[in-house]
C-alpha positions in Angstrom: 0.0 0.0 0.0 1.3 3.5 -0.9 1.8 6.1 1.8 0.1 9.3 0.9 2.1 12.4 1.9 0.7 15.9 1.6 2.6 19.2 1.7 1.2 22.7 1.5 3.1 25.8 0.3 1.8 29.2 1.4 1.8 31.7 -1.5 2.8 34.9 0.2 6.3 35.5 -1.0 9.2 34.7 -3.4 11.1 31.5 -2.7 14.6 32.0 -1.4 17.7 29.7 -1.0 16.6 28.7 2.5 13.2 27.5 1.2 14.9 25.5 -1.5 17.3 23.7 0.8 14.9 23.3 3.7 11.7 22.3 1.9 11.7 22.2 -1.9 14.7 20.0 -2.5 13.9 17.4 0.2 10.2 17.3 -0.7 11.0 16.7 -4.4 13.5 14.0 -3.4 10.9 12.3 -1.1 8.4 12.3 -4.0 10.6 10.0 -6.0 10.8 7.3 -3.3 8.9 4.0 -4.1 5.6 3.6 -2.3 5.0 7.4 -1.9 1.9 9.0 -3.3 2.8 12.7 -3.0 0.4 15.6 -3.0 1.8 19.2 -3.2 -0.5 22.2 -3.2 -0.2 25.9 -3.2 -2.1 27.1 -0.1 -3.4 30.4 -1.6 -6.5 30.5 0.6 -4.1 30.4 3.6 -2.1 33.2 2.1 -5.1 35.5 2.4 -4.9 35.3 6.2 -1.5 37.0 6.3 -1.4 39.0 3.0 -3.9 41.5 1.8 -1.9 42.5 -1.3 -3.7 40.8 -4.3 -0.8 41.4 -6.6 1.7 39.8 -4.2 -0.5 36.8 -3.8 -1.0 36.4 -7.6 2.7 36.9 -8.2 3.7 34.5 -5.5 1.4 31.7 -6.9 3.2 32.0 -10.2 6.7 32.2 -8.7 6.2 29.2 -6.4 4.7 27.0 -9.1 7.6 27.9 -11.5 10.2 27.3 -8.8 8.9 23.8 -7.8 8.7 22.7 -11.5 12.1 24.2 -12.4 13.6 22.4 -9.3 12.6 19.1 -10.8 9.1 18.2 -9.5 7.7 15.6 -11.7 4.1 16.8 -12.1 3.1 13.6 -13.9 4.2 11.5 -10.9 2.8 13.7 -8.1 -0.5 15.6 -7.7 0.4 19.3 -7.9 -2.4 21.8 -7.6 -3.7 25.1 -6.2 -5.9 25.0 -3.2 -8.3 27.6 -4.7 -8.9 25.4 -7.8 -10.7 22.7 -5.6 -14.2 23.9 -4.5 -14.3 20.7 -2.4 -11.8 22.2 0.1 -13.9 25.1 1.3 -17.0 22.9 1.3 -15.3 20.4 3.5 -13.8 23.2 5.7 -17.4 24.4 6.5 -18.6 20.9 7.3 -15.6 20.4 9.6 -16.2 23.8 11.2 -19.6 22.6 12.2 -18.2 19.7 14.2 -15.2 21.6 15.7 -15.5 23.0 19.2 -14.6 26.7 19.6 -12.7 25.8 22.7 -10.3 23.8 20.5 -9.6 26.8 18.3 -9.1 29.0 21.4 -6.1 26.9 22.2 -4.4 27.4 18.8 -0.9 28.8 19.4 -1.1 31.5 16.6 -4.4 32.8 18.0 -3.3 32.8 21.6 0.0 34.6 20.6 -2.0 37.4 18.9 -4.3 37.7 21.9 -1.4 37.8 24.3 0.2 40.6 22.2 -3.0 42.6 22.3 -3.3 42.2 26.1 0.3 43.2 26.6 -0.4 46.5 24.8 -3.7 46.9 26.7 -5.9 46.6 23.6 -9.0 44.5 23.1 -7.9 40.8 23.2 -9.3 40.2 19.6 -8.1 43.5 18.1 -7.0 42.9 14.5 -7.7 39.1 14.6 -9.8 37.9 11.7 -11.7 34.6 11.5 -9.2 33.4 8.9 -6.5 33.4 11.6 -8.9 31.9 14.2 -10.1 29.1 11.9 -6.8 28.4 10.2 -6.4 24.9 11.7 -9.8 23.9 10.3 -8.9 24.8 6.8 -5.6 23.0 7.2 -7.6 20.0 8.4 -9.7 20.1 5.3 -6.6 20.2 3.1 -5.3 17.0 4.7 -8.5 15.1 5.3 -10.0 15.6 1.8 -7.3 13.3 0.5 -6.9 11.1 3.7 -3.1 11.8 3.8 -1.2 9.4 6.0 1.7 11.7 6.7 2.2 15.4 6.7 5.7 16.9 6.8 5.6 20.0 9.0 7.9 22.1 11.2 7.6 21.8 14.9 5.5 24.9 15.1 2.8 23.1 13.1 2.6 19.9 15.2 -0.4 21.3 17.2 -2.3 21.8 13.9 -1.8 18.2 13.0 -3.1 17.2 16.5 -6.1 19.3 16.0 -6.7 17.7 12.6 -6.7 14.3 14.2 -9.2 15.6 16.9 -11.5 17.0 14.2 -11.3 13.8 12.1 -12.1 11.7 15.2 -15.0 13.8 16.1 -16.5 13.5 12.6 -15.9 9.8 12.5 -17.7 9.5 15.8 -20.7 11.6 14.8 -21.2 10.2 11.3 -19.2 7.0 11.0 -21.6 4.6 12.7 -18.8 2.1 13.2 -16.7 3.0 10.2 -14.2 5.8 9.7 -14.5 8.3 6.9 -11.1 9.9 7.7 -7.6 8.5 8.3 -5.9 10.1 11.3 -2.8 11.7 9.8 0.6 11.4 11.3 3.2 14.2 11.8 6.4 13.7 9.8 9.4 15.7 11.2 12.6 15.4 9.2 15.4 16.1 11.6 17.9 16.1 8.7 16.4 19.0 6.7 18.8 21.8 6.4 18.1 25.1 8.1 20.3 27.7 6.4 21.7 30.8 8.0 20.9 34.1 6.4 23.1 37.1 5.8 23.3 37.9 9.5 23.7 34.4 10.8 20.1 34.0 12.0 17.8 31.5 10.3 17.3 32.7 6.7 13.8 34.2 6.7 11.8 37.0 5.0 10.9 38.1 8.5 14.5 39.0 9.2 15.2 40.4 5.7 18.3 38.3 5.5 17.6 36.0 2.6 19.6 34.9 -0.4 17.6 34.9 -3.6 17.0 31.5 -5.3 16.2 32.5 -8.9 15.1 36.1 -8.9 17.7 38.5 -10.2 19.9 35.8 -11.7 23.5 34.9 -10.8 24.3 38.6 -10.2 21.7 38.9 -7.4 22.9 35.6 -5.8 26.5 36.8 -5.8 25.6 40.2 -4.4 23.8 38.7 -1.5 26.5 36.2 -0.7 29.1 38.9 -0.7 27.1 40.6 2.1 27.2 37.6 4.4 28.5 38.7 7.8 32.0 37.3 8.7 34.5 37.9 11.5 37.5 40.2 11.1 40.2 37.6 10.5 42.4 38.5 7.6 43.5 36.3 4.7 46.2 33.9 6.0 44.7 33.7 9.4 43.0 30.3 10.3 39.2 30.5 10.3 36.7 28.8 12.6 34.9 26.7 10.0 32.3 25.2 12.4 31.3 28.7 13.5 31.2 30.1 10.0 27.9 30.8 8.2 29.7 30.4 4.9 30.7 26.8 5.8 27.1 26.0 6.9 25.8 27.2 3.5 28.5 25.5 1.5 27.9 22.2 3.3 24.2 22.4 2.2 25.1 22.3 -1.4 28.3 20.3 -1.5 29.3 16.6 -1.2 31.0 15.5 2.0 34.3 15.4 0.2 33.9 19.0 -1.1 32.8 20.2 2.3 35.8 18.7 3.9 38.2 20.3 1.4 36.5 23.7 1.9 36.7 23.4 5.7 40.4 22.6 5.4 41.1 25.7 3.3 39.3 27.9 5.8 41.3 26.5 8.7 44.5 27.1 6.7 43.7 30.8 6.2 41.5 31.1 3.1 40.3 34.7 2.8 36.6 35.4 3.3 36.3 37.0 -0.1 37.7 33.9 -1.8 35.5 31.7 0.3 32.4 33.6 -0.7 33.4 33.3 -4.4 33.8 29.6 -3.9 30.4 29.4 -2.2 28.8 31.3 -5.1 30.4 28.9 -7.6 29.2 25.8 -5.8 25.6 27.0 -5.4 25.5 28.0 -9.0 26.5 24.5 -10.1 23.1 23.3 -8.7 20.9 26.3 -9.2 22.1 27.7 -12.5 20.4 25.1 -14.8 17.2 25.4 -12.8 17.2 29.1 -13.1 17.1 28.9 -16.9 14.1 26.6 -16.7 12.5 29.0 -14.2 13.0 32.0 -16.5 11.4 30.0 -19.4 8.3 29.2 -17.3 7.9 32.7 -16.0 8.0 34.0 -19.6 5.2 31.5 -20.5 2.7 31.5 -17.6 0.2 29.7 -19.7 2.4 26.6 -19.5 2.3 26.8 -15.7 -1.5 27.2 -15.8 -1.9 24.1 -18.0 0.2 22.1 -15.5 -1.8 23.4 -12.5 -5.2 22.8 -14.2 -4.1 19.2 -15.0 -3.1 18.8 -11.3 -6.5 20.2 -10.2 -8.3 17.8 -12.4 -6.3 14.9 -11.1 -7.0 15.9 -7.5 -10.7 16.4 -8.1 -11.0 12.9 -9.5 -10.5 11.9 -5.8 -12.0 14.9 -4.1 -15.4 15.0 -5.9 -16.6 11.4 -5.2 -15.3 11.6 -1.7 -17.2 14.8 -1.0 -20.3 13.0 -2.4 -19.8 10.3 0.3 -19.3 13.0 3.0 -22.4 15.0 1.9 -24.5 11.8 2.1 -23.1 11.1 5.6 -24.1 14.5 7.0 -27.5 14.5 5.3 -26.8 16.8 2.4 -28.7 14.6 0.0 -30.9 15.3 -3.0 -34.2 17.1 -2.5 -36.1 13.8 -3.0 -34.1 12.3 -0.2 -34.9 15.2 2.1 -38.6 14.8 1.2 -39.0 11.1 0.6 -41.4 10.2 -2.2 -41.4 13.7 -3.7 -43.2 13.7 -7.0 -42.5 15.7 -10.1 -43.4 19.3 -9.8 -42.4 19.3 -6.1 -45.5 17.6 -4.8 -45.1 14.9 -2.3 -46.7 11.6 -3.1 -48.4 10.6 0.1 -47.3 7.4 1.7 -44.5 6.6 -0.8 -40.8 6.7 -0.4 -38.2 6.4 -3.1 -35.5 3.8 -3.5 -32.0 5.0 -2.9 -28.3 4.2 -3.2 -26.4 4.9 0.0 -22.6 5.1 0.1 -20.4 4.5 3.1 -17.0 3.3 4.3 -16.8 -0.2 5.8 -14.8 -1.4 8.7 -11.8 -2.0 6.5 -12.0 1.7 5.4 -13.0 0.8 1.9 -15.9 2.3 0.0 -19.2 0.5 -0.6 -22.8 1.4 -1.4 -26.2 -0.2 -0.7 -29.3 -0.3 -2.8 -32.3 0.3 -0.5 -35.9 -0.3 -1.6 -38.6 2.4 -0.9 -39.4 0.5 2.3 -35.8 0.5 3.4 -35.1 -3.1 2.6 -31.5 -3.7 1.5 -31.6 -5.2 -2.0 -27.9 -5.6 -2.5 -24.5 -4.5 -1.0 -21.8 -3.6 -3.4 -18.2 -4.9 -3.5 -15.6 -2.9 -1.7 -13.7 -0.2 -3.6 -10.2 1.1 -2.7 -10.9 4.3 -4.6 -14.0 6.5 -3.8 -13.9 7.6 -7.4 -14.6 4.1 -8.7 -17.4 3.7 -6.2 -18.9 7.0 -7.3 -18.6 6.1 -11.0 -20.4 2.8 -10.3 -23.2 4.6 -8.5 -23.6 7.2 -11.3 -23.7 4.4 -14.0 -26.5 2.6 -12.1 -28.4 5.9 -11.6 -28.2 6.7 -15.3 -28.7 3.3 -16.9 -30.5 1.1 -14.3 -30.0 -2.6 -14.5 -29.8 -3.0 -18.3 -26.4 -3.8 -19.6 -24.8 -4.5 -16.2 -26.6 -7.7 -15.2 -25.7 -11.3 -15.9 -26.8 -14.6 -14.4 -24.5 -16.9 -12.5 -26.4 -19.9 -11.1 -28.9 -18.5 -8.7 -27.3 -15.1 -8.5 -27.3 -11.9 -10.6 -23.9 -10.3 -11.0 -23.6 -6.6 -11.8 -20.4 -5.8 -13.7 -18.9 -2.6 -15.2 -16.1 -2.8 -17.6 -15.7 -6.5 -16.8 -15.3 -5.9 -13.0 -18.1 -7.2 -10.7 -19.5 -4.5 -8.5 -22.3 -6.3 -6.8 -24.1 -9.7 -6.4 -27.6 -10.5 -5.3 -30.2 -13.4 -5.4 -31.9 -13.8 -8.8 -35.2 -13.7 -7.0 -34.7 -10.0 -6.3 -34.1 -9.2 -10.0 -37.4 -7.5 -10.6 -37.2 -5.6 -7.3 -33.7 -4.4 -8.0 -34.7 -3.3 -11.5 -37.7 -1.4 -10.2 -35.7 0.2 -7.4 -33.0 1.4 -9.9 -35.7 2.8 -12.2 -37.4 4.8 -9.4 -34.3 6.1 -7.6 -34.8 9.3 -5.6 -33.7 12.5 -7.3 
C-alpha cells in the first residue's frame, strides 16, 4: 500500500535559498521514493490570512509554481495543484467547522499569541484578529482530510495543527461513521535532517529577518551580491578561520558533497580569505541552481504553461475529491431534494405514503468504499463490493443511476452479477431481479 504524503506551500512571497534547501529540495527527493503517493499544493487560501496585497498573492502563486517545477518536481508522478482550484476544500472546511469546538480553536498557538500581544499593549484581546486566523487549523484539516493523507511533513511549530486535525477527524468519524471511519488520522512527519540555512546575518534565513539569499530572482548577479554581504568575522587572509562557527561553511555544506565540504573546511582552517571563500560558495551554489534558473525563467516567460500544469493537477486531484465529497455529503444528510422529502413527485408535490428507493454510500470497517441499494421501504436489495478508490465507487453509483439494471446484469447460477467494464461491483439473489430493476428505475432524485 502506498503512503500518501501531503505538503502545502503558502503563497505569500518569493522562494529563497533557504526555502529550496529546507523544503523544496527534500520534498522533491521524497516524492521519488517508491511507495510514496505525493500531494503538493499551493495554499493560496491560507495566504489571504496574512497577506492583503492581491498582486503579491498572484505573483507568489506564479513564482512558487515555476520554482517547484524548475527544481525538478515531476508533475506527472505527483499531484500538484492550487488550493483555490478545488471547491471541495472550502466545502469540507465548512462541514468540519460545524463539528469543531470553539474551545479547541481557542487553544491554537497562533491565535493565543495574537491575543497575548493585544493584552500586553492593553488593547481588546481580539483586536485585528480575523476569522481566517482563528479558523486556520480547520482549513488545514480540510486540506489534509480531503485526501486522507497518511503523513504530513511539518515544522515543529505546526505539530499542534496536526493534532487538531486528528481531533477534528475523530469527532467527525464518531458523529457520522456509525462504526466506520471516513477519515484517516494523519501522522506528523518531522525530518530532523532537513537543512536550516543561516541568512546574511547568521540568523535563520527568513523573509521576516530580511536576511535572505535569492534563489532564482535576479539571476546569478543577485545571488553573488547577496553572498558577498554575508557577515563574517575580522580575521584576515592567511589567518586560520573557525569553519564550524562560520555561516559560509554551513551554507557550503548544504550544497556540496561531504568530500567537497571537507576540502572547503580545510582551506578555511588554513587561512582562506573570506572574499575567496564567498566566491567559492557562489560557484558551488551556481552549479546546482544555474540550470534550474534557466528553466524557471522560461516558465515565468510563459505563464500559460504553468497554468496548464496546474489545471491538469487540479483535475487529477478532483477525481479523488469530488466522489469523496459526495460520500461525505451523504453522511451528514446533504442529499438530494427527493431524499430530504421522501417520495417527492415531479413538480415538487409529495406523493403521500410513498418513499423512493435510494443508493447509500459509506465506508466499511476496512475503510474501503461501498454502497447499498435500499428499496422504498428501506429493505436492502444488494450490497456492493468494496472499492479502494472512492472515485470508482462514485462512478459505479452514477452508472446505475443513469442506466439502471440494463447492460450490467448477468446470471451466474442462482445469483445476478452486476459488472462494469468486466469488473463485478455487486451480487444478489436472482429472486430479487425485478425488485432491483424497479428500485433502480425509481431512484430518488
